[in-house]
N, C-alpha and C positions, 0 to 999 in steps of 0.2 A: 504494500500500500504506500501511497504518498503521505508522509507524516511530517507535521511541523512539531519541533521540540524546542521549548523555550526554558532555559535555566539549566546550565551545565556545571553545577556545583558538585560537592562531594557525593551526592546521590544521583543527581541528574545525568552527569556524564557517563556513569556506568549503565544506567537504565537506557539511555540513548544508544550506547554501544551495543547493548544486547538486542535492541530493535534492529540495529544495522546488521548485526550478525545473523539475525533471522531472515534477512533478505529485504527488509523494507527500505524505501528511499527516503532519506531525511533532509529536511530543510531546518537548519539549527540557528539559534540565536542565544546570546548571553551578553551580559554587560562587559565581559572580557572576551575578546575574539580569540585570544590564545588558549582559552579553555576548550575551544572547539577543534584545536589542531589535530588530535588523533582521529576525530570523526571526519574531518575534511580530508585527511590522508586516506581514509577508507571510502571516500566517494560522496560524502555528504556535501550539501550545498550551503554556503553561508548566507544567512538572511540579515539584512541591516536593521531589522526591527521586528516586533511581533506580527505586524500586518503582513510583511513579506514572508515570514515563516509560515503563516497560515494560508497564504494565497494558493489555491489549487489543492490544498491538503484535504484528504478524506478524514483524517483525525489530527487533532492538535493535543499535545501533552504539555503541561506546565509543571515545573518543579522549582518552586520559589520559596524564599524565606518565610513569608507570612501573608496575612490578609491584605495589607497595604500594597505589597508588590503585585499580588494577583489582581487587585482592582485596577492598578495602574496599567498593567499589561492588557487587561480586558477592555477597559473603558477609556484609557488615556488616548492622547493624539497618536495616531499610527498604531492603535490597539487592535485586538482581535475582533471586536464587535462589528466593525465596518468591513472586515476582510474575509471572515469565514462564510462559506457558501451554504445555502439552505441544503439540508440533508446530511451535513457533516456533523462530527461529534467532537466535543472538547472534554478531555479527562484532566481534572486538576489533581495532581499528585501531592500537592502541598498539604501540610497540616494546617488547616484553615478553620475559620469560625463558621459554624453551621448557618448562622444568619446571613453571612456574606455569600456563601455558595447558593443559598436559596434565592437570594435577591438577584444574583448574577444569572442563575438558571432561568428565572422568569424573563429577564431582559433578552437573553439569547434565544429563548423559545419564540419570542416575537419575530425573530429573524429566521426561524426554521432550523435553528442549531440546537442539538441536544447537549446539554452540559451535565456532567456527572462529577461528583467528588470522589476521589480515589486515593486517599492518603495511604502511605506505605509504612511497613514496619520490618526492620531487619538490619538497619544501619548500613554504612558504606560497604562492609564486607558482603552483606546479603544482597545489596544492589549489584555488586560485581559478580557474585556467583549465582544470581537469580534465585536465591533463597529468601524471597520476600513475600510477606502477606500484603495484599491490596484489599482494603475495605472500601467497597464501592456503594455509593448511594446515587439514586437517580432512576432514569427510565430502564426498566428491567429488560425490555427488548433490545435496547442499545447495548446493555451489558452482555447479553447472549450473542449479539451480532459481532461484537469486537472481542469476545473472550479469547480467541486464538492470539490476538495481538497482545492482550494483557498478559497471557501466559509467556510471552517472550520477555516480559519485564520481571515477573515474579511467579514462583511455582504455586502460590496459593491465593489466586483472586477469589474473593468471596463477596457475593451480593448481600448487603446488609438490609437495604430497604429504600424508601423514597429519598429524594435529594436531601442532603445534610446528614443522613444516617451514617455514612462512612466517616464523616468528620466527628460525629458524636462518639462512634466506636473508638476512633483513634485517640481522642482526648481522654475517654474513660480508661483506655489501655495505659496511656502514659501516666495518668494520675495514679492508677493502681501501682504501676511500676515504681514510681518515685516515692509513693507512700510506703510500700513494702521495703524499699531501700532505706528509708529513714528508720523504720522499725528495726531492721536488721542491724543498722549502725548502733542503735541503742543496745540491742541484745548482745552484740559482740563486745562492746565496751564494758558492759556489766560482767560478762563471763570472764574476760581477760583480767579486769581489775580485781575480780573475786578470786583469781588465782589459777585459772586454766590457761595453758599455753594455746595461742591462737589456732595453730593447725589442728591440735587435738580437739579444740572446741568445734572447729569447722567440720571435722570428721564425725564428731559425736552428733551434731545437729543434723547432718546429712543422713545418719543412720536411723534417726527417729521417724515416726509416722509422717510428720509434716515434710521432712526432708526427702522422703522416698516418693512422695506423690506430687504431681504437678499442681501448682497453686490453684489454678482455676478449676481443675477437676474436682476439688473438694467441695466446690459450691453445689455440685450435683447430688451430694449425699444428703444434706439437710436443708440448706437455705432455699435453693430453687424449687424443690418439691414442697417446701413448707412442712417438712416431716421432722418432728423433734421428740417423738415418743414411739417406742421406748428409747432411752438415751444410749448413744454409743459412749459418751463421756458426760456424766451428770454435771450440770452447772455448779452444784454445791461443791463438788470436788475440784472443778476447774478454778472456781473462785478462791478456794483454799491455796491452790498452787500459785495463782497470781499474787495473792497476799504474801506468800513466802518470798516470791521473786521481788516484790516491792520492798519488803523488809531487807532483803539482801542488798538492793540498790541503795537504800538509805544508809545502811551500815558502811558501804564503800563510797558513799557520796557520788553516786552516778545518777545524773538527771535522766528521767524516763518519761518524757512528755507524752509520747504515743501510748506507752503502756498504761499511763495514768488514765487516759481517755477510755481505753479498753476496760480498765478496772472499774471505772465509773459506770459504764454500761452494764457490766456483769453484776455490780452491786444493785443497780436499779432493777435488773431482771430478778435477782434474788428477792428483793422487796415486793415484787409482784407475786411471789409464791411459786416461782418456777424452778426451785432448787433441784427437783428430781427430774426435770426435763433435760434434754441435751443442751450442752453448753452453748451451742450455736444459736439457741433461741434468743440470746441477747441481741443478735443481728436484727431481729424484727423491730426493735426499738427505733432503729434508723428508718425503717419503712414507715412507721407511724409518723415520725418527724417530717419525712419527705412527702407523705400523703400518696404513696404508691406501693403496690405489691409486685414484687418480681417473682412471678410464679410460672413454672413450666411443668407440664404433666410428666409423670414417670415414663410413659411410653415415648414421648418426645425426647426426653433426656437419654433414654437407652439408645435411640437411633443416633443422636448427636454424638454419643460417646463411642460408637462403633468404629 
């Protein structure tokens, strides 16, 4: 296919190279022309701006730093809006704001252009090796139509839902990643300061039930099906363990801000009379605060986990 690719940074240059390796013809643009040198050597055509990159292209990909840059490329002078032809598609690979992609999608739809948000996860190494997840929101037909092209970028393209859904999934993923990272930093400083050698602590935690199971797979056991009885690990016992860990942290003067929040929720759950239910029942307090229930049937979960 004839593809316009805008944004050849640490991620974009590898994704564009994989499209080129798959046999697609590229028109490329970046704020730095030298970033395109390997692609130009492979036969890509340099475009002096977004409009030129989009002209005649069946698909345009953008991989940019954030919402402001995407809006500038889309709507600015010499941008995509006036250059893309009706019937073409634009996949924004940027980690973007859902509100921005929804607004842009509506504008481009008026010109007969399908815009989809398709943020990626896997880092520069994943972009280079094509071990990337692409979370796509937008027109389902367009996703299916261009799926072979998306598979040239990443090995796991996944249709999440309507426009903006891909961006919501990406932001939720990264928020989870950095929150877990913060919690782990607390845990390791506690363990090391309390006297365990770091590598030994790492190996010990990896051997535990949590360490042996993928983080998100655990959600399918209690939280998503809303199943807390009978308990796999009673809240009463989990609260006792957290209290002992908190006492250890105070003894060694290790601040545990994330753990304190978790302890507060577990205490509130105990006060609700849930001590003999599964410890994960404390997670339902957040559902109450947010005014939403995250429920998936057992059958759906089994299929998703296969």
